[in-house]
N, C-alpha and C positions, 0 to 999 in steps of 0.2 A: 481764570478758569482752572479749577482743581482737577486732578486726575480722577478722583472718585467722589461719589456722593456719600457713601457710607463705608467705613472700615469696621469689620468685626474683630475686635481685639480680645485675646484670650480664647481663640477658637478651638484650642485643643483640650480645654477643660470639659467637665461633664455638661454644664449648661452651655458652654461655648459651642460644643459640637452640635447641640440642638438648635442653636441660632443659625448655624450654617445650613442645617436641614430645612429650617423654616424659610430662610431666604431662597434656597434652591427650589422650594415648592410654591412660593407665593410671589416672587418677583419675576414677572414675565418679560421676556425679550430684553431689550436694552433700556427699559424704562428707568432703571436705577443702576448706576455703575458702582459695583461693590467689590470689595476685596477682603481677604482674611489675613489676620496678623497674629504674631506671637513671637516667642523667643527661639523656637525650635523648628527649623524649616522642614526637616524630615517628617516630624509629627504633623505639621500642617498639610503636607502633601498626602499623608496617610488619611487625614480627615477628608480631603477632597475625594480620594478614591472610595472611602467608606460611604460617604453621602451620595456620590454619583450624580447623574443628571446634570443640571445647570452648574453644580458646584465644581465640576471637573475643569471648567474653563476660566474660573476666577483667578486673579493674581494672588500671589503669596508675598507678604511683606514680613521682614524679620526685624524685630525691635524688642530688646530686653528693657523692661520698665526701669531697671537700675542704670541704664545708659541714657542720660537726658538728651544727648545729641541725636541718638537713633530715634528716640521718641519724638523729638521735635521734627525730624525729617519725615516721619510717618504722619504725624498730625497735620503738617502743612500741606499734605496731598489730598485731604478729604474735607468735605463740608460737615460731616457728622462722624463722631467717633463713638461707637457702641462698645462698652467695656464689660466683660464678664470675669475678669481676672482678679479674684480676691484671695485673701482678705484685702480689702481696698485700702485700709489704713497702712498696710505694708507695701502694696504694689500700685496703688492708684494715684498717689500724690503727684508723681512726675507727669502723668498723663493729663490730669486736670490742669496742672500748671501750664503745660504746653497748649492745651485747648484755650485757656484764658488768654495767653499771649498771642496765639495764632488766630484767634477769633473763629474757632471751630466749635460747633455745637457738640454737646456731650450728653450721653445717657448711660445709666448703669443700673444694677440690681442690688446695690448695697442696702443693708439694713443697719449700718453702723452709724448711729446718730451722732456719736461723739466726733467721728471723723468728719461728718458733714458739717457739724458745728464749726470745726476748724476751717473747712472750705469756705463757709459763709464769711468768717472773719477775714480770710485772706483774699478772696476773689469776688465777693458779691458786688461790691461797689464798682470794681473795674469792669466786670462782665455786664453789669447794668448799663454803664456808660457806653460800652461798645456794642450792645445788642447781641451779646453771645449768651445762648441759653445752655446753662450747665444744670442738668436735671437728673439727680440721683433718685433712688426709690422707685424705679420704673418696673419693678417686678410685682409679684403678689403682695409684697410689702413695697409700696403702699397704694397701688393703683385702685383696687376696688373700694377701699376706704375713702381715698381722696377724691376720686372722680365721682363716686356715688354721692358723697356728701355735697360736693359742688353742684351737681345736677339737681339734687333735692332742694337745696337752699335757693337756687335760681328759679326753680319751678314755683316755689312758694311766693317769691317776689313777683315774678313776671306773669304767672297764670292766676294766682289766687290773691295777689295784692297783700300778702301777709309777710311778717318778719319772723324768721326762724330764730328761736331762742336756744334750742337744744337739739342736737342730733345724737341718737344712740344707735350703735351698730352691733348686731348680734350675729356671731359667726358659728358656723358648723363646717367641718372640713374633713377630708380623708385623703391620705397620700403618704409619701415617704420623704426622706431627707437626703440631701447630697452632701458630700464631704466639704465642699466649698462653704456652704452655709454654716456647718459646724465649726470649721476653721475660723471663719469671721467672728462667730460668737465667742469662741475661746480667746481670740486675740483681743476682743473688746474687754473681756474680763481681765486679761493680763495687763491692760493699760493702767489699772488701779484707779479708774475714774468713775467707779460705780455710783458714788454719791452724786456727782455732777449729772450723771445720766438720769437721775430720778426727777430732775427739774421738769415739770410738765410743760414749761415754755422754753425748753432748751434751744429750739431752732427758731424762735421768734426774733424779730428785730428787738433791740434793746427797748425796754419799757418798764414802767412801774406797775406792779400788780398788787392788789390788796391781799391781805391774809385770807379773806373770805373767798376771793377769786382763786387763789392758789389751792385752797382746801377743796373747792368744788371740782377742780380739774385734776387732782391727784389720782394716780392709778388705783383702781379698786383692789382690795386684797382678800376679801371674804366672799362667802356665798350669800345670796339673797333671793327672795322671790320678787320678781318684777311684774307688777300688776299691769303694766302697759302691754306686755306680750303674753301674760298668763303662764310664765315658765320660770323655773329656777335658773339662775345665771351665776357665773363665776368669772374670775379673772381670765383674760385672754392673753396668752404668752406673747403675742405680737403687738399688743396694745401699747407697750412702751415705745415702739417704733411708730406705728400708724397714727397714734394720737398726736405726736409731736409734728408729724408731717401735715395733718389736717389743720392743726392750729397755726402752723406757718402759713398755709394757704390763706386762712382767714385773716391773719395779721397783714400779709402782703396786699390782699384785696382792700383791707382797711386803709393802708397807706395810699393805694391808688384811687381812693374815693369810691369804691364799689364794695362796701362792707357786707359781710354775711348778716350781721346784726349788731346792735349796740353792745350786747353782752352775750356773745356766742359761747356755747359750751358743747363739748364733744367727749363721748366715752365709748369704749368697746367692751364686749363681753363674749364669753362662750355661752351658748344657750344649750340647755339639756332638755330633751323631750321625754315624755313618759314611755314606759313605766319606770318607777324608782328614780325619777329625775333628781330629787333632792339628794339621794344617796350617791348618784353619779357625780353630781356637782361637788359634794363634799369629798368624795374619794379622789377625783381628778385634781381638785384644788390642793388637797393635802400632798398628793404625789408631786405635783409641780413645785410646790413650795419647798418640799424636801430636796428635790433635785436642784433647785436654784441655790439653796443654802449650801449644798455639797459643792456646787461649782464655784462658790465664792472662795473656797479654800484652794490655794495654789497646789498643795500636795495632792489633793483629791483630783484636781484637773489633770495633773500629770498621770495619775493612775487610770483615769477614764479615757484619755485621748486615744490610746491604742484600741479601745473597745468600740469606738464610734466610727462612722463612715469617714474615710480619709479623702483628702483633696483629689479630685479626678474621678471619684466613684459616686455612685448614686443608686437609686432603686431600679428594679427590673422594668422592662417594657410593660409587662403585665400590670405591675403596681401603678406605673404612670398612666396607663390607659384607663384603669379602673378608678383613679382618683377623681375628686370633685370638691367644690366648695359652694357654700351659700352664705351670703351676707344680707340679712334683713335689716333695713334701715327704718328708723322711726324718728320723725321730726315733730317737735312741739312748737306751736306758733304763739306769738304774743297775744292773740285773741282767743287762745284756748283750744284751737283745733289740733288734730293729730293727722299727719300725712305719712304714708309709708312708701318705701322704695325697696327694690330688690336687685342684687347683683349676684349672678351665679354662672358657673361654667363647669364643664366636665374636663377631666384630666388632672393629674397630680398638681396641686397648687404651687409647690416649690419648684417644679420643673416645667410641665406643659403650660400652665397658666402664666408663670413667670416669663417664659420664652415668648409667648404670644404678646403679653403686655410690653415687653422690652422691644421686640422687633417692630411692633406697630407704632411704638413711640418714635423710634428712629425713622421709620418710613413716613410718619406724619410730618416730621420736621422737613423732609425733602419734598414729598408729593403734595402736601397741603399747606405749603408755606404761606400762601396768600390769606389763608383762613386762620392762622395761628392767633391766639388771644394777645391783644396788646400791639399787634402789628409788628413790623420789622424792628422797631426800636426797642421792644421789650427784651431785656436780658437780665442776667444775674444768676445766683444759685437758687433755682426755682424748684417747684414741686410739679407733679403731673397736672394738678388742677390749675396752676398759675402759668405753666409753660406750654401746656397742650390742650387742656380743657375739652371743649366740644369736639375738636379734631380727633382726639384719642377716643372719646366715647363713640363717635361714628365709626371709626375704624374697628374698634373692638366688637361693636354690634355686627358689623359686616363680616367679622371673622368668627362669629358664632357665640359670642358672650351675650348672655341675657342681661340687659340693663333696663329695668322698668321703674319709672318714677311716677308717683301719685297713684299707686295701685291700692 
């Protein structure tokens, strides 16, 4: 019997403080035993006072991620470790290592695909054998993409008796950025592994892919008119994260004998509405490409860092409340049919939506354990769709997210 069901690590950060507020508002009575953790006890106590309500009575645990002994002691006391302390490549390794050894389930909000690739290499086999679920990407990147695609593919198979060959996701969103996200992105660039990150199958289990298959799954780089939706579309800046996660889900289900399809394809786009949709697409795409090229230069990154949101900071409450996102999904079947899906919610995607996805992921591991996909034996470095699947979809719908499949 462990002391806690869930520990919220990184609770003094910008997103971390919001997770404390979410738990204080959504976890009733003693249904879930939770605590908050970080490296600074006085700041953690301040978060409790700031949030108030149910947060005032939760325990505070002190653990610096650079102290493996302290991390081990913390992880051994909980069934699930929820982590918001990034950049994860700098501060998350010791925590995942402890979770793998102590058989503690793990969720986070990283978008750092290269770091997760390293986690897969180090811990997937061990966690799979032990039934420990290590689930990164439980924020806005990449829950809507991954869960939406999973539900759409299963709907085609189970309801329509059709096989899905391609899913395309079209995003629109409005919100702000927090300093932790910026810091994680900068650290990924500093790693010098940008060429490796371009691999469309970066997170897949080892496999041989044909040149045609690789070409079909490469990230798009230009603007085009998409007749399937009747709109101009362009590259989506989160596609290099989300597409890798969705493809890992498809590859893992293939291994487990429940494939998405024989030749599954997935892509993401930003969608532009009239008027002047082509001009918007060209302008935004050019600006994003220019910004990306600038960030590739170490000297320019050093100049830009002080001008961007710093760790611990983020958008105002007004910006977060007025934010929103919409993801329109379109699936093509092997017999020529087209089926649509929709995932949307209100609130800033990088903060409000991310916190909802993350907290409901952690709560699902505890409160819906008997319904988790694959049963108690499933483990590994998983994705939201392979580690949580319908459990997370049900919880997100109950929390107000609109998820419609077959619309």
